[in-house]
C-alpha positions as CSV (number, residue, x, y, z in Angstrom):
1,X,197.6,129.8,427.9
2,X,197.7,127.6,430.4
3,X,198.9,124.4,429.8
4,X,198.0,121.2,432.4
5,X,197.4,118.5,433.8
6,X,194.8,116.5,435.9
7,X,194.4,112.8,437.0
8,X,192.4,110.4,438.7
9,X,194.1,107.8,440.4
10,X,190.8,105.0,440.8
11,X,191.4,102.1,443.5
12,X,187.8,100.4,443.6
13,X,185.0,102.6,443.9
14,X,187.2,105.4,444.4
15,X,188.8,108.1,443.6
16,X,192.2,110.3,445.0
17,X,190.7,113.7,445.3
18,X,192.4,116.6,446.2
19,X,190.3,119.5,448.8
20,X,192.1,122.4,448.2
21,X,192.1,124.3,450.9
22,X,195.7,125.6,452.7
23,X,196.4,128.5,449.7
24,X,194.7,131.5,450.2
25,X,193.7,133.0,446.8
26,X,193.5,129.5,445.0
27,X,191.0,129.8,442.1
28,X,189.7,126.0,443.0
29,X,190.0,126.9,447.0
30,X,187.3,124.5,449.1
31,X,186.3,122.5,445.7
32,X,187.7,119.1,445.1
33,X,189.2,118.0,442.4
34,X,191.5,115.5,441.1
35,X,195.6,115.7,441.3
36,X,197.6,117.1,438.8
37,X,199.0,120.7,438.0
38,X,201.3,123.2,435.3
39,X,203.5,121.6,432.6
40,X,207.0,122.9,433.6
41,X,208.9,124.7,429.9
42,X,209.7,121.0,427.7
43,X,207.1,118.6,429.5
44,X,204.9,116.8,427.7
45,X,201.1,115.5,429.0
46,X,202.6,112.5,430.3
47,X,205.6,114.4,431.9
48,X,203.5,116.9,433.4
49,X,201.2,114.5,435.6
50,X,203.6,111.9,436.0
51,X,205.7,114.7,437.7
52,X,203.0,116.2,439.7
53,X,201.4,113.0,440.9
54,X,205.1,112.5,442.3
55,X,205.2,116.1,443.5
56,X,201.6,115.9,445.3
57,X,200.7,112.6,446.7
58,X,204.4,110.6,447.2
59,X,203.8,108.4,444.4
60,X,204.7,107.0,441.1
61,X,202.5,106.5,438.1
62,X,202.9,102.8,436.8
63,X,199.2,102.5,435.0
64,X,198.0,105.5,433.6
65,X,195.5,107.1,430.4
66,X,195.1,109.4,428.4
67,X,191.8,110.7,428.7
68,X,190.7,113.7,427.2
69,X,191.3,117.0,426.4
70,X,189.4,120.0,428.8
71,X,190.1,123.4,427.3
72,X,188.2,126.2,430.1
73,X,187.6,129.5,428.6
74,X,186.8,131.9,431.4
75,X,185.9,135.8,432.1
76,X,188.6,135.8,434.7
77,X,191.5,133.6,433.7
78,X,194.1,132.9,430.9
79,X,192.1,129.9,428.7
80,X,193.6,126.8,430.1
81,X,194.1,123.3,428.2
82,X,193.9,120.2,430.7
83,X,195.1,117.3,429.8
84,X,192.9,114.7,431.9
85,X,194.2,111.0,433.0
86,X,193.2,108.0,434.7
87,X,196.0,105.7,436.8
88,X,195.2,102.8,437.9
89,X,198.1,101.7,438.9
90,X,201.3,102.6,441.6
91,X,203.2,102.7,443.7
92,X,204.8,104.2,446.8
93,X,203.2,105.7,450.0
94,X,201.0,108.9,449.9
95,X,202.0,112.2,451.5
96,X,200.9,115.7,452.7
97,X,200.4,117.9,450.1
98,X,201.0,121.2,450.7
99,X,197.6,122.5,448.0
100,X,195.1,120.7,450.3
101,X,194.1,117.8,451.8
102,X,193.9,114.0,450.1
103,X,191.1,111.7,450.6
104,X,190.0,108.5,448.7
105,X,186.5,109.3,447.9
106,X,183.8,107.1,446.7
107,X,182.3,107.6,443.5
108,X,179.1,107.9,444.3
109,X,179.7,110.3,447.1
110,X,181.3,112.9,444.7
111,X,178.2,114.4,443.8
112,X,177.7,115.8,446.9
113,X,181.2,117.3,447.0
114,X,181.6,121.0,446.6
115,X,183.4,121.2,443.1
116,X,183.9,122.8,439.6
117,X,180.4,122.4,437.5
118,X,182.3,121.5,434.3
119,X,184.5,119.1,436.6
120,X,181.1,117.0,437.0
121,X,181.0,116.6,433.2
122,X,184.3,115.4,432.2
123,X,183.9,112.5,435.5
124,X,181.0,111.0,433.9
125,X,182.5,110.8,431.0
126,X,185.6,109.2,432.5
127,X,183.0,107.2,434.7
128,X,181.0,105.2,431.6
129,X,184.9,105.1,429.9
130,X,184.2,107.0,427.4
131,X,186.5,107.0,424.0
132,X,189.3,110.1,423.9
133,X,187.0,113.5,423.8
134,X,187.6,117.2,423.4
135,X,185.6,119.0,426.5
136,X,185.4,123.3,426.4
137,X,183.9,124.4,429.0
138,X,183.6,128.3,429.4
139,X,182.7,129.9,432.3
140,X,181.5,133.1,433.7
141,X,182.4,133.9,437.7
142,X,182.2,130.5,438.5
143,X,179.0,129.4,435.8
144,X,179.4,127.0,433.6
145,X,177.9,129.2,430.8
146,X,178.7,126.4,427.7
147,X,179.5,122.9,427.0
148,X,181.0,121.2,423.7
149,X,181.7,117.9,423.5
150,X,183.4,117.3,420.3
151,X,182.2,119.8,419.0
152,X,178.8,119.6,420.2
153,X,177.1,122.1,422.3
154,X,175.8,119.7,425.6
155,X,175.0,122.5,427.7
């Protein structure tokens, strides 16, 4: 099992997105995702997201919100439990990321970007300000085979 975090920094009508283009053999290669990563020993979800944002962007979060838990089940990788956050406040100056290129993307333009199908589901939930949620996504290869929101199948 893998425990991870992901955060979407919001600035007006934009999200800070990471285009994963720098690492070979990257499960997320060429996709656009939020910023985050795997837990280190002893970290809480909040500890992990604060560290990951600092490491990958150079920013220190000052206002953030824990939005949901996303369970990824795949026929190609171990089950992953991803703690999802949004942030509206930070300090610091962005720095280059060794995992890809960071860019502020208008929320309306996200649909045209290459990303995981399940990411589109939780981005819609974030955009609609849904209450804390549990989302299970089951993938067969890169195809989303099942989506279950708060115990009810939605795809």
